[in-house]
N, C-alpha and C positions, 0 to 999 in steps of 0.2 A: 927479796925480788927477784924476777926471773926476768933475763934479758933473751928478746927475739927480734931478729928482722924483719919480721910482721907478727901483728895480732889482728884477728879476723874474730869480731863479734856476730856471731849467727852462723847455723852451717844448713843455709838455704843454698841455690843454685848458683848465685852468680858466688858467695864467698869458699863454698867447697871447690867451686871449679880451680879458682884464685889460688885456694892455697895449693892445689896439687900440681899446680903451674908453678907456682914459687919454690916448691919442694924440688922441683925436678933442675931448677935453678942451683941447685945446694942452697938455700935459704932455710934458717931456722924459723919455723912458723906454731905458732899458737891458733886453737881457734874453739871458741867457745860456745856451748850450747847448754842452754839452761834445762831442756827437757831431752830425757834420753829416747823420747817417743816421737822427738823429731828432727831426728839426725835424716839428712837431705833436704829437709827444707819442708815447707807447707805443702808444695805439688805433690809428693808421693806418699804423705802422710796421712792429711786433712782436707787436700785440694783435689787438683786433678786426676790424678792416679786413682785415689779409692772412687771418686762420683763418677768416673767416665766408667768405670768396672761396672759399677751398678747400673748407670744407664745400658749399659751393654745386655746385661742380665735380664733388666726391665723389658727390653725389648722383643724378648724369648718369651717372657710373659703375655706380653702385648697380642701375639700371634698366636696365643691357646686362650680367645677369648671363653671359653666353654668352663674352662678351671671355677670350681669353686674357689671362696675365699679361704677359705681352711688351705687348699693348696697351694693357693699363692702365697699365704703367709710360710706355709715350710718352704716352698721355693725362695721367698726371699730371705729366710735365715740362711738357707745354704750360699746363698749370693754375697749375705755378709760375711759368710764365713771366709767364701772365696776373696772376697775383697781384701779381708784384715791378712790371707796370706801372703798376695801380692805386696801388700802393704811393708810386711813383715821383710819377706823375701828385699825387697829393694832400701830398706831403711837399714837391715843387718849389713848390704853389699857396700854401700854410701860410707858407714862407721867405718869398716877394715878398708876401706879404698885409702883412708886417711890416716885412722889408727894404727895402722901396721905398716906405717911411711915412718922411718927411722926420723925424719926432719920436721917431722909433724904432731906436736902434742895435742891430744885434745883435753878439754878441760872442760866439766860436767858443774855447770854452776851459771848463775846470773851477771851478766858481765856490767859493768861500769866504770865511768871515767872517775878517776880523780885528778888528772890534771892532762895535759894535753898529748904525753907521751907516756900515762899510765892508766892502767885498766885495772881495778880489785875484779877476781873472781869468787863469790860467795857460794858455799855450797853447805851441805847440812855439816860435812864434815869439818870443813878448815874454810880459812879467809886467805887469798893471795894476791900480790901483787906481781902485774907483767907490765915489762917495759920495752916500747919500741917507737923507732921515728917514724914508723910506718903502722897504721890503724884503719883498718878498715869495717865497716857498720854493715850490715849484711840481716838484719833483724824483723825485714818484712814488715808485714800489717796485720791487724787484728781486726776482727769483726767490728763494727759498729752498735752500741747498744742505744737506742731510741730512748728518749725521758718517756716513757708509757708505766704507768702504776699500775702494779700486779705482776711485772715482769722478774724482779728481784725473789728469788730462792723459790722459783713456780718450777715446780717438777714437769711442768706439762710445756715448758717453754724450752726451745733451744736454738742454735746457732748452727751454721753448715755443718759446723765441725762436729759438733757434737750430734747434729742430725744424721751423721754416717755411721754413727755406733749405738743408734736404735736398731736391736735384734726385732722387735715387734713391729710389725708392718702394720700402720693406722688406716683403720677404715675410713675416716677422715680427717683431713689436714688442711688447716689454715697455716699459709703463707703471708705475711706483712712483707711489703716491697713486690715492684714488679719490674726489678732489672735484671738483668743476664743469668745471675745465678737462681732466682727465684724461678726463672724460665726452665732453667734445665731440671730445677728440683719438681716443680709441677709436672713437668712432661714426663719425667721418669715416674714417680709416685702413681699418675695417672694411668701408666702402660701395667702396673703392678695391681692396679686395680683401687686404687685409693680414690679416694672422693676430695677432690679439691678445692680450693677456695681461696683465690687471690686478691688482695685488699692492696688497690694501686693507690698513693697520697694524690697523686696529680692528675687533671681530667685525660692528658695524652699517653697513650699507650706505645712506650719504647720511643720518648723522644727524639732521641739520636739516631735513628732511624728514618727511611724516607718512607711516606705514606702507605706506599704499595708495598710494601716490606713489612713493615710492622700490623699492616691489618692482615695481611696474607700470614703471618704468624700467629695473631691471636687468631684466625678463623681456626686453623690450624688446632691450638689446643681448646679452642670450644668443641670440634670436632670429638679430642679424645675426651671431653668432659669436664675439663678445666673451667669454673667460674670466676670472669674477672671482674671486680668492683672496683669503677674509678673514683678518685677523687671523694677517696674514705677517710674520712678523718677519725684517727683512733682516742677514744678517751681513755679507757682503761681495761685492764684484763684481769678476769676474777677465775680463779681455777684455768677452765678450758672454754670458757668464753671469753671472745672478745670484742667489745663496745665500742660503736663507729657510729659517725654520723655521715649522711651523704646529703649536701645540699639544704644541711639543716632538718633532715629526718632522720631520726634513731633509728640504729636498728644491730642485731647482733647476728655471731654467726660461733658455731660450739662444735669444735672437734675434738678427736683425740689428741691430738699433739698441733702445737704452735710452734711454725718455722718462722724466725726472725732472718729475713734476708734484706738487710737497710744499708749494704753497702759496707769499705773494709775502711780503716782509716789505718795512716804510720805508725811501728808499732816502737814508740819513744819512751814509754813512762817509765822506765827503771834504768835508763841510762846515763842520768845526770850528765847532761849535753853542755848544760852550764857551768861546769866544772872545767870543762876544756875549749869552754868558749865560743861553742859552734851555735850557728844561728840556723834560725825556721824559716819556713816561708809562712805565709799569710794560712796556709791551710793544714799549717802542722808538719809538714815534711820536712827532712833536713835539705837546706839549701845547699845547692853544687852549681858547678861551673860545666863547662862544656865536656870536659875530663872528669866528671863526677868527684871532683875534690872538693871538700868543704871551703868554709872562709877560713879555716885553719888550717895551712901547712904542715901536707904531710897524712891529715885526715881527708878519709873518702868514703863514699856512701853508694851502696850498690843496692839494686832490688827496690822491691815496694818501700822501701823507709824514704827513698829520695823523691816521691811525689810523683814518679811517671807511668807508665801505664803498667796498669798489674799484671804481670804474665811472666810467668818463668821463662821464659824464650827471650823477654827482656832483660831479664836478671844476667840469662848469660849473656846475653850483647854487651851490657855493663859490664861484664868483664873485661870483653873485649878490648873497649873502651879504655880501661885502667890499664892493662896489659900492653896496649900498644903505648901510653903514655910514661909508664917504667919505663918501657924499652924505648922510646924516641923523644920523648919531653912533649912537644908540641907539634912532631908527626904524628901521621895515621889516623886512626877512626875517634871520631867524638861525637856526642850528641846532636852538632852540626850536619854531621855526614850521614845519619842514621837516615835509609829509606824508608817508604810507608811501611807500617806494622800493621801485618793481617791478624785476624781474631777469628776465634771461632764458638758460637755457640752451640752446645751437644745436646740438642733437643728433638722432636719430631715435630716437621720436619729442620734438620740440621742447618743452621745459618752460619755463612763464613764472610768476611767482607776484609776489604782492603782499599785504603786510596780513599778518594771522594766519595760521598754521597752525591746525589741528584741536587739535595738542597744546600748541599755546602758549594757546592760548584755555579749554583745561582748565586748566592750570597757574597761568593767572591767574585761575581761577572766573569767567570771564564767560561770560554764559550765550549761547549761541549754537542755530542751525541750520541744518544743512547741506542746500545744495542740490545737487545731482549728476546730471550726463545723460554716457553711456556716446558716444563722437564716431562709434562707428559710426550713428549715429541721426543724422545732420548731413548734409543733401544735398549742403553744397559738399566737406566731407571726404570723399562717396563718389566726387564727380568728380574730386576728386583722386587719386583711388586711394588715400588716407592714413586709415584709420580706427583705428588704434590710439589707445589711453588713454581720456581721460574730461574731463570740465571739473567742477570741484568747486569752490564757493564757502561762505564762512559770513556769515550774517546776525545780526542781533540780531533777538530777536521780537518785542522791543515798539519800539524805534526804528527798524525798519525798516532800519537802516543796513549798509551792506555791510561786515564784519570784515577781509576779505582773500579771497583768493583762488588757486588752482593748475591750472594749466591745461596738461595735458599733452594736445597737439594739434597737427593741422596750423595753422600760422600761428599759433599763439599769443603767439608773440613782436610781432605787432601788436596782437590785441583786447586781450590785458592791458592797452594803455594806455585803453582808453576803461572798464572797471573801474577804475582808478586816478583816473582823472577823476573820475568818478561817486563815489568816497572821499573826494577831495581838496573837493570841492563839496558834500559832505553828501547826497548825491542819495540817497534812498531806492529799494532795488533792485526795486522796486515800477516805477518809471520806466523802467528797463533792460526789466523783462517786457514795460510796453507798448510800448517804442520800435517806430518804425518803419525797418526796415534795408532795404537794397538786398537781392537776391535772384538767385542764391544766393552767401551769403557765410559765412565763417566767424564772423562776428560778429551772425547772427541767430541763432546758437545762443542767446543769451542770452533771446530770446522764453522759448525754453523751460527753461532754466537755472533761471531766475528765476519762472518760471509757479507 
């Protein structure tokens, strides 16, 4: 048995940041990672970074519509190589940032609980027991696989993580699921020249978004050539063919590859949580309080595994919550003090959102005024030749506070942070309306949006 001041299961954003922080305090830290290709977590290896690298590459393919498919295939292969170089660099950097620290020991293997203070690490070579009064779970999430006949052992079926490593550009791609991950992949592959079909299980496209936003996104995707089929109930998959029904009518769609984009679930199956007495939520996430501590004192859960928003920047904020609790106990940042969380969907045209939607404001009977401008009125959008979409914000007519915003425009993923900051600081929207911005930029559109 080895004793540590802290044991961290999982090398994700929250866990690795916490490891570095504790090591700087002179603590002896153990961090466990079962996959050597996952140092640094999902984001840099099989999530945000590689997918956005390909999204960026796809936009260059988009502006060369005369390319033959063979040329795009070669370009796609180069894009995959460049993506792999980025992830390899970041993975190596993340590993050595911790492994080279004398206060941190990295364990390669599967971590699971033996008791509330003991974690077993099993690798091909050996089995070790780590002991600590502080244990942090940061094992992230995994793709959810629906129970569809024909998925298992089908070489043509991929999840988002494995699809990113396919070096052959498919001429036809079928995507099962119509959430945000699906939209990013659909838009990206359409730009590369792939014919994309999306099978949506429900009748409403992007139900969490206001209808004007959702319908504009759908129109953009259809303009790219993406076919979206609503209310598609899938019965089975045979080889490359998906069998489905819409309102009782049987249909099929056949493509070279099939992507499952049906959501993600907390990654807890190997942890043996019951041996530590750790409770779960009804949705299968680890239950935590406002300090991210589980029902077992001294055991915390950070990131996707605790059932919160599944973003790497939320995992980083989880670290801040744990840090403040370790330093100040009941003082400092908690889940209760967390501000509105922005998010972005990197498709063409990109969507960025923060705070309340118009539908949510109506449901809560919150008074609001809508501020809205079209993207084609923004000089920088015309310079970028990306004039699709609009900018929409909700403001409180009395307090002048910004309640939320949906930006469907070029560079929305950057400028949404300005609105998020204004909301956190409770700056009235009139401040953004009268602010001096550089020109020409997308952010100067706030002069008009909030006028």
